[in-house]
C-alpha positions in Angstrom: 94.7 57.3 61.2 97.4 59.9 62.6 95.5 63.3 63.2 96.8 66.0 61.1 100.1 68.1 62.6 99.1 72.1 64.0 100.4 74.4 62.9 103.9 76.1 65.0 102.6 78.6 66.8 105.0 81.7 67.3 106.7 81.6 70.1 105.9 84.7 72.8 108.9 85.9 74.0 106.8 87.4 77.2 107.1 83.7 78.3 110.6 82.9 77.2 111.9 85.2 78.8 110.2 83.5 81.5 111.6 80.6 81.1 115.2 81.7 80.4 115.3 83.5 83.8 113.5 80.3 86.0 117.0 78.4 84.9 119.2 81.0 84.4 118.4 81.4 88.3 118.0 77.2 89.2 121.4 77.3 87.7 123.6 79.6 90.0 121.2 79.6 93.2 121.5 75.8 92.8 125.2 75.8 92.9 125.9 78.0 95.9 126.2 77.1 99.3 128.0 80.2 101.3 125.4 82.3 102.0 127.4 85.4 101.6 128.5 84.5 97.9 124.7 83.4 97.1 123.2 87.3 97.7 126.3 89.1 96.3 125.0 86.3 93.3 121.3 86.7 93.4 121.3 91.2 93.8 124.4 90.7 90.8 121.8 88.0 88.6 118.6 90.5 89.5 120.3 94.1 88.0 121.1 91.9 85.5 118.4 90.7 84.2 116.0 93.8 84.8 118.7 96.2 83.7 118.2 98.0 87.4 121.3 100.4 88.5 121.0 98.4 92.2 119.1 95.7 93.8 119.1 95.1 97.9 118.2 91.7 100.1 117.1 92.5 103.2 117.0 88.8 105.7 113.8 88.9 108.0 114.9 88.2 111.8 111.9 86.5 112.8 113.3 87.1 116.7 113.1 91.4 116.6 111.1 91.3 113.8 112.9 94.0 111.4 114.8 93.4 108.1 118.9 93.6 107.8 121.6 93.9 105.3 123.4 90.7 105.5 125.5 91.3 102.6 126.3 95.2 101.3 128.0 96.4 98.3 130.6 99.5 97.9 132.6 102.2 99.6 133.5 100.7 102.9 131.9 103.8 105.3 128.4 103.2 102.9 128.6 99.8 104.1 130.1 100.0 107.4 126.6 102.5 107.9 124.0 100.1 105.6 125.2 96.9 107.9 124.0 98.7 110.9 120.7 99.9 109.6 117.8 97.5 110.9 114.5 98.2 109.5 111.2 97.7 112.0 108.4 94.9 109.8 105.8 95.4 111.4 105.0 99.6 111.6 108.0 99.8 110.2 108.7 102.7 107.1 109.2 102.0 103.6 108.8 99.5 100.7 110.4 96.9 102.1 108.8 96.5 105.4 105.8 97.7 103.6 106.4 94.3 101.9 107.9 92.2 104.4 104.7 93.1 106.4 101.6 92.0 103.9 103.8 89.4 102.3 103.1 91.3 99.1 105.1 92.5 95.4 105.5 96.5 95.0 106.1 97.9 91.7 106.8 101.5 92.3 107.5 103.9 89.6 108.3 107.0 91.3 109.4 106.5 95.0 110.4 110.4 95.9 106.5 110.8 94.9 105.6 108.1 97.6 105.6 108.5 100.7 105.3 105.0 101.6 109.6 105.9 100.9 112.1 105.4 103.2 114.3 107.7 103.0 117.1 106.7 105.2 119.4 104.2 103.1 119.0 106.9 100.5 120.8 109.4 102.9 123.2 106.5 103.8 124.4 105.4 100.9 124.4 108.7 99.3 121.9 107.0 95.6 119.1 108.4 95.0 116.0 106.3 94.6 113.4 106.9 91.4 111.8 103.3 90.6 111.7 100.6 92.9 110.7 97.1 92.9 109.9 94.7 95.9 109.4 91.2 96.4 109.2 89.7 99.8 111.2 86.2 100.0 108.7 83.5 101.0 109.1 80.0 101.8 107.3 77.1 102.9 104.8 80.1 104.2 107.7 81.9 105.8 108.9 85.0 105.6 113.2 85.0 104.3 114.0 88.2 103.3 113.0 90.5 100.8 114.3 91.7 97.3 114.3 95.0 96.3 115.9 96.4 92.7 116.1 100.3 92.2 115.7 102.0 88.9 116.1 100.6 85.5 118.9 101.7 83.6 116.6 102.8 80.2 115.6 105.5 83.0 112.1 104.3 83.0 109.6 102.6 85.0 109.0 98.5 85.4 106.6 97.0 84.3 104.6 94.2 85.3 106.6 91.5 83.4 110.1 92.7 85.2 107.7 92.4 88.5 107.0 88.5 87.1 110.7 88.8 86.9 111.8 89.6 90.0 109.5 86.9 91.6 110.9 84.0 90.3 113.9 84.8 91.4 113.0 85.8 95.3 111.6 82.5 94.6 114.0 80.6 93.5 116.3 82.8 96.4 114.3 81.6 99.2 114.6 78.1 98.9 118.3 78.7 98.1 118.8 80.8 101.0 117.4 78.8 103.8 119.4 75.9 102.4 122.4 77.7 103.0 121.6 78.7 106.4 120.9 74.8 106.8 124.1 73.7 105.3 126.1 76.5 108.2 123.5 75.1 111.0 124.6 71.4 110.1 128.3 71.9 109.8 128.3 74.4 113.0 126.7 71.4 115.0 129.4 68.9 113.2 132.1 71.7 114.4 130.7 71.2 117.4 130.4 68.0 117.8 134.3 67.1 116.8 135.5 70.0 119.0 133.6 67.5 121.9 135.5 65.0 121.0 138.4 66.8 120.7 138.6 67.4 123.8 136.9 64.8 125.7 139.9 62.6 123.9 142.7 65.6 124.8 141.0 65.0 128.6 141.7 61.4 128.5 145.2 61.0 127.2 146.1 64.1 129.7 144.7 62.1 132.3 146.6 59.2 131.8 149.8 61.4 131.0 148.9 63.7 134.9 148.5 59.9 136.6 152.2 58.8 135.9 153.7 62.4 136.4 151.4 62.9 139.8 153.4 58.6 140.6 156.9 60.2 140.3 156.5 63.4 142.0 155.2 61.5 144.8 158.5 58.9 144.4 160.7 62.1 144.3 158.9 64.2 147.2 159.2 60.9 149.6 163.1 60.3 148.2 163.2 63.7 149.7 162.4 63.5 152.5 164.8 60.0 153.6 167.1 61.1 154.9 169.9 61.0 153.4 167.9 61.9 150.1 167.7 58.3 149.0 168.8 58.8 145.3 168.5 55.1 144.2 164.3 56.7 144.5 164.5 59.8 142.0 166.6 58.0 139.7 164.1 55.3 139.2 161.5 58.1 138.7 162.9 60.6 136.7 162.7 58.5 134.0 159.2 58.1 134.3 158.8 61.6 134.5 160.7 63.1 131.9 159.1 60.2 129.4 155.2 62.1 130.7 157.1 65.2 129.7 158.0 63.9 126.2 154.1 62.6 125.9 152.0 65.7 126.4 155.1 67.6 124.0 154.2 64.7 120.7 150.3 65.7 121.8 151.0 68.8 121.4 153.1 68.6 119.0 150.4 66.3 117.0 147.1 68.1 117.9 148.7 71.4 115.8 149.7 69.2 113.3 146.9 67.4 112.9 144.9 70.6 113.2 146.3 72.4 110.1 145.5 72.4 106.7 148.9 72.3 105.0 150.4 72.4 101.9 152.7 69.3 101.5 156.7 70.5 101.3 157.1 68.5 97.6 160.6 67.0 96.3 161.5 64.7 94.0 162.5 61.1 96.2 162.4 57.7 95.7 159.7 55.6 97.7 162.9 52.8 98.2 165.3 54.9 99.9 162.3 55.8 101.8 161.7 52.1 103.0 165.1 51.6 103.7 165.8 54.2 106.3 162.3 53.0 107.9 163.4 49.7 107.9 167.0 50.0 109.6 165.2 52.5 112.2 163.0 49.9 113.2 165.0 46.7 112.9 166.7 46.4 116.0 163.2 46.9 117.8 161.4 43.7 115.9 164.2 41.5 116.8 163.9 43.0 120.7 160.2 42.5 119.8 160.8 38.4 118.9 160.1 38.8 115.3 161.2 39.2 112.3 160.7 42.7 110.0 160.5 41.4 106.1 161.2 43.9 103.5 160.4 43.7 99.8 160.8 46.4 97.3 162.4 46.0 93.7 165.8 46.2 92.7 165.3 47.6 89.5 162.8 50.4 89.9 163.4 53.2 92.7 160.4 54.4 92.3 160.3 57.7 91.6 157.2 60.2 93.1 157.3 63.9 94.5 156.8 63.6 97.9 157.3 65.4 101.2 160.2 63.6 102.7 160.1 64.4 106.8 155.7 63.9 106.9 155.7 60.5 105.1 158.5 59.1 106.5 156.6 60.3 110.3 153.3 58.6 108.5 154.9 55.1 107.3 157.2 55.0 110.5 154.3 55.0 112.9 152.0 52.1 110.7 155.2 50.0 111.0 155.9 50.7 114.9 152.1 49.6 115.4 152.6 46.2 113.7 155.6 45.6 116.1 153.5 46.5 118.8 150.5 44.6 118.1 152.5 42.4 117.1 152.7 39.5 119.8 156.5 37.5 119.9 157.1 33.8 118.7 158.8 32.3 115.9 156.6 32.9 112.6 155.3 36.1 113.9 156.5 38.8 110.8 156.1 42.8 109.5 156.4 43.3 106.4 157.1 46.8 104.4 156.6 47.0 100.6 156.4 49.0 98.0 156.2 48.9 94.4 154.7 50.5 91.2 150.9 50.3 90.9 149.7 48.0 87.1 149.2 51.1 85.3 152.0 52.7 86.4 150.4 56.0 87.7 151.0 55.6 91.3 153.0 53.7 94.1 152.0 51.7 96.6 153.7 50.8 99.6 151.9 48.4 102.7 152.7 47.3 106.0 151.6 43.8 107.0 151.7 41.7 110.2 150.2 37.9 110.8 149.3 39.5 114.4 145.6 39.0 115.9 144.0 41.7 113.5 141.8 44.4 115.0 137.8 43.4 115.9 135.5 44.9 113.5 133.8 47.0 117.0 138.1 48.8 117.0 138.7 49.2 113.0 135.7 51.6 113.0 137.4 53.9 114.7 141.4 53.3 114.1 140.8 56.9 112.4 139.2 59.3 114.4 141.2 61.9 116.6 142.3 60.9 120.3 141.1 56.8 119.5 143.8 54.6 121.3 144.0 51.8 122.2 147.7 51.8 123.6 146.1 53.5 126.8 149.2 55.0 128.6 151.7 55.1 125.8 149.6 56.8 122.7 147.9 60.0 121.8 146.0 59.0 119.8 146.3 61.2 116.7 148.9 58.6 114.6 146.5 57.2 112.2 144.9 60.3 111.9 148.0 61.9 110.9 148.4 59.2 109.0 145.9 59.5 107.1 145.9 63.4 106.9 149.1 62.9 105.4 148.9 61.1 102.3 145.4 62.8 101.7 147.2 65.8 101.6 149.6 63.9 99.2 146.5 63.0 97.0 146.6 59.6 97.8 144.6 57.2 99.9 145.3 55.1 102.6 142.9 52.2 103.4 143.5 49.5 106.1 142.0 45.6 106.4 142.3 43.4 109.0 141.1 40.1 110.1 140.6 38.9 113.1 143.8 35.7 114.2 145.0 35.9 110.8 146.4 39.9 111.0 146.2 43.1 109.5 147.6 45.4 105.9 147.8 49.2 106.3 148.2 50.3 102.1 149.0 53.4 101.1 148.7 54.7 97.1 150.4 57.8 96.5 149.8 59.8 92.7 153.9 59.3 90.6 154.7 62.9 89.6 157.3 65.1 89.7 158.0 68.1 92.5 156.6 71.8 90.7 160.0 73.8 89.9 161.0 76.6 92.4 161.6 79.7 91.2 164.3 82.6 92.2 161.8 84.5 94.4 160.7 81.1 96.1 157.1 80.9 94.0 156.3 77.1 92.4 156.6 77.5 88.1 153.9 74.5 87.6 152.1 72.7 90.4 154.0 69.3 89.2 152.2 67.0 86.8 151.2 63.1 87.2 153.3 61.1 85.0 
């Protein structure tokens, strides 16, 4: 036997408003991770939901036991003054200080008549505080800061429901602010680690180059001290010196290119034509290395797309050169450069394959890392890192498949699209569409 259904109760407008507030605040707070953007969102949403004239978010400095403004909105001269304002929590004056010290919410209907009101902020900003609510932002029993809203737009005081809504916002904000701090701290740690890796790689590369410079300089110095001067020894050492100077220049150029995020200079062109040029550049080098350089691409489809010709030339040329250097000479040794359209016609696939010794698994994990090189003094360790950066800046993807004893294949997939049309003022008419 089923129970009779209960009559539906009328919706409690107050509860519904609280739930809507919680849902809205959770939604926007969870989507923002930059601290300054987050604080601005908190202030804007607090003012909107509570119909307040102004708001403030104080963050807590645990070391100095002070509250301070991280984000200040308004006129530049006011912003500068308020940014330097710090409020002592224990023994300090003002609603924010008492709220933080007691870890308790405050709702004051008439600030001008309340002895707790600290008028310093009003004097600095020119704002007159009438009604104020202050709520502590606490996460895991730790004070994060204080959230304040000032002056109801209707001219009335804030009520208990308003205070409850502000407490909901403050609770969510405390979690989000702590998350933003953690993300920022993680990013700083990652950057420091990356900087350490980069510096170690740079130091190693420069040490290798300096070894060659010192050796050739020593030979030249020795030749100059002989009587007569040993020109033959100088001629022998001079190319070594020039080669190492070129390596330093190459390393600096690669570092500058790698460190900058750049938009490719897209122009419509043929990937087949690009590959033909690379094939011609590398053919003699492959023959001198005792291996065959093969090519494979369609005869009828020139594989037209928009790409940065110089950047992609450097990228693919680096892959082919690496393959030639890594493949032992032999009657059956080869490096193959190929290009084709993807099955769906929306992309272009470029492959550089060889049947050399392959790449060991422990090295394969590191090949994309900046300054990692197996060439010793011959390389800067930025070639593959630059290749991946170039491909990704084109909106493409690069991958590698290698089997020890069988060979290695690098695969680049680029989107097939048209270059944006140039306007007379040098801008782009559109961003280019994928076909």
